[in-house]
C-alpha positions, 0 to 999 in steps of 0.5 A: 555826243558820248564817248565811245568806249574804246576812247574812254579807255584810251583817254583813262590811260593817258590820263593815268599816265600822265598823272603818274609822272606829275605826282612822281616828279612832284613828290620826288626828294631832291637828290642835290644837298649842299648841307647847313651852313658853309662847311657841310662835312668837316672831316678830319685827316688821318694822324700825320697827315695834313696833305690837302687834296691836289686842287683843293683851293677852298678856304679853310675854316677851322681846325678840326681833331684827327686820331691822334689829337693834331688840329688839321683844317677842313676844306670849305667845300668837300671834294668828292671823286666819283667813278661813273658807270654810265648806263651798263658799260655805256657813257663813263667817266671820272668826276670831281665835285666840290661841294655840289659842283662838278669841277672836271669830268674825263670819258675816255672809257665806256664804263669807271668803276673804283677810283682813287687819287695817289700822292702824285695828284693822278686819278688812278681807277679801274675803267672798262671798253666795248670794244678794242682794236687790240684783241691778241689771240682773242680775233679781232672782235673783243672788250677791253679792262684794266686800270689806268692813270689820269692826269686832271691837271693835263693841258686842254683837260683831264686825259689818260696818261698811263694804263695797264689793260688787257683783252676779254671775249666780251666786256658783261661780267669780265671788267676789271671793278677794282684796283688798289695802289701798294706803293711805287709800282706796285697794283693789285686789281680783281680780274672778273674774266678769271675770277683772281685777284693779281699783283703786279709790279712794273707791269709784271704779274708776281702774284696771285690768288685763284678763286679756285682755290676756295671756291669749286669751279666750273669746267669755263670759269670764263663762259659764265658769271661764276663769281664776280669778284668785285672789290680788292683792298690791301688791308696789311702787307699781303693781306687783302679783303677780297668781295666775292659777290655771288657767294654772298661772302668776303675773304681775307687772303693772305699770300702764302696762305690763301684765305684766312677768313670769311666773312658770312661763312657758310650756314644753315641758310639755304644756297639756292640764292647762290646757284641763279642764274649759273653763278656759283658752281655745284659739282656733284648736284647736291645744292651744297655750296659756299654761299653765305647767308643772304640776310647778312648781305647778298651780291655786295660791293666794296666792302671796307675794312674798319678795324678788328672784327669791323667792316662796312659793306654796302649790301647791294642786292638787300637795298641798304649799306651795313655795318657788320661785327664779328661776336663770337666767332659769327658776323652779325648785322650791328647798323643799317641804313635803308634811306637817306633824305626821304629816298629809299636806297636802291642797288647802292655800291660804295659805302666808306666810313670818314674819319669824323665818323659820317658814311660816304654812300655810293646810291647806283640807281637813284644816281647819286652820293650822298654823306649822312651823320651817324645818326642817319641825318643826310648832310651832302648829296650829289647828283649824277644825272641820269647816270649810274655811279659805282664808287666815290672817295672823299678827299683828301683821305680815299677809302681808309683802311684800319688795322686788322686785328691788334698789334703786337708789342715787343717780343709778343707772338703773331696775331692768330687769325681764323681760317676755314676749318675754324682752327687758328694759324699764326704769322710769324712774330712781330710779322702782323701787317698793318695798315698805313693808318694804323688805326681803327675808324669810327663805328656805329652800333644800336641801329642793327635790324631784327629777325623779321626785319625787311631785308629787301624790297625786290618785286618778282619781275617788274625789279628787273625790269626797272634795273634793266630801264634805268641802265638802258635809258638816261632820260628815266627819272631816279624816282621810277620804281616798281609802282611807276612801272605797274601803272605805266603798264596798266596805262599802255595796256588801257591805250591798246585796249581802247585802240582796239575796240575802237578800231573794231566798231568802225561806226564810232571812230569819229567819236576820236578825232585823228583816229577815223 
């Protein structure tokens, strides 16, 4: 007996979907790469720092040379600390990997973001919880966000031992994504709810930079995802590198001066991409806002200052990692990473240059953290399963910042820095901030992109749906992308059409057993 048209459509739809899953799973590259040999990533320590990471019991395998020329031991299995957002701030945790094996996990928050290990062995982590009973003036329903210390060696397993947090009206786009330890009881953190950067000492705020002093603010900044300030790093005493995601810009902020440099300054490119979805505020309606060129970086995360005129950026919405160099006053792309191990990057949100010149990348929507050498060869990779990682640090170094500007010698004046109006301003003689490292990290050149190269792989509507699905459904495989969604939609359409056709022809229902 010949199959009816409806039955045929149903079977074709099911077959197409099954074939898509089988082919996708069979052709997906491996996200776990231990590296060739017992030492996958020997990374030398900064000058004067020969302290192994807490908990590292691996056998040393020989010396490496740090920037001062001192021989240091390297662990047999690299230790990597990862802050996991989970879904969209669900199922979050902090994990430690030894090589590609998970050593421990702490799960006492709905979402974790930036993480770092401090000298006392505790982990400093930005976090957020979707609901809280401690709401203050906000009433009974609120979320809570801030940063905390986690003791990985606590009796019974890792646990939170200290916390600084505050309530927010709702969690979405209000999380504290970044915190940096300034020494002692001093910390700097991002407050996305109020779009500012704040310094606290002994749990008391002692300084803040409000983005409204530089960017035009809407009447109620807390009612919209205005700027989405998602990262701050100390790059000198009183000097901070701040990522303003929705403006496609990174700014250098100095205490007492405000913004002294803008990476990806507003140019001749269109500002439309910065005005989508109620983002940057255009008070006079002329369409002109402080918006950086999206071809340089777009909705970036977690920049790392490498040294004078050089910054490494997770260029998230362009699905790549870029190293930017300042050339003649303009910031230009000098190095690009778009894929690793046969997998195209999808919304990377952290990139750290390691002292040996390799780059550690958090590839969020591919649910992996990996390391490549300067030639972009994958040397190590670990999967976070079905959970979205936000940021990662290689221990014992963490995210090292290079020196800002050049170091003045005895009797030298200050180092000039660019200001928003293009003029130069001097700090006081001898007061140029330095980092604790005091040297520039390795740079990579010669692999930049030229005009006309692809700057993104977004597919209208489909990319947004795939992103939402990956954040909501932990079981969705990492290789599931826009083509797979298109095939899924087609398959469902065929099944639905076949079912409708079949039920409209009662005499043919018997052709499909179980549906009569």
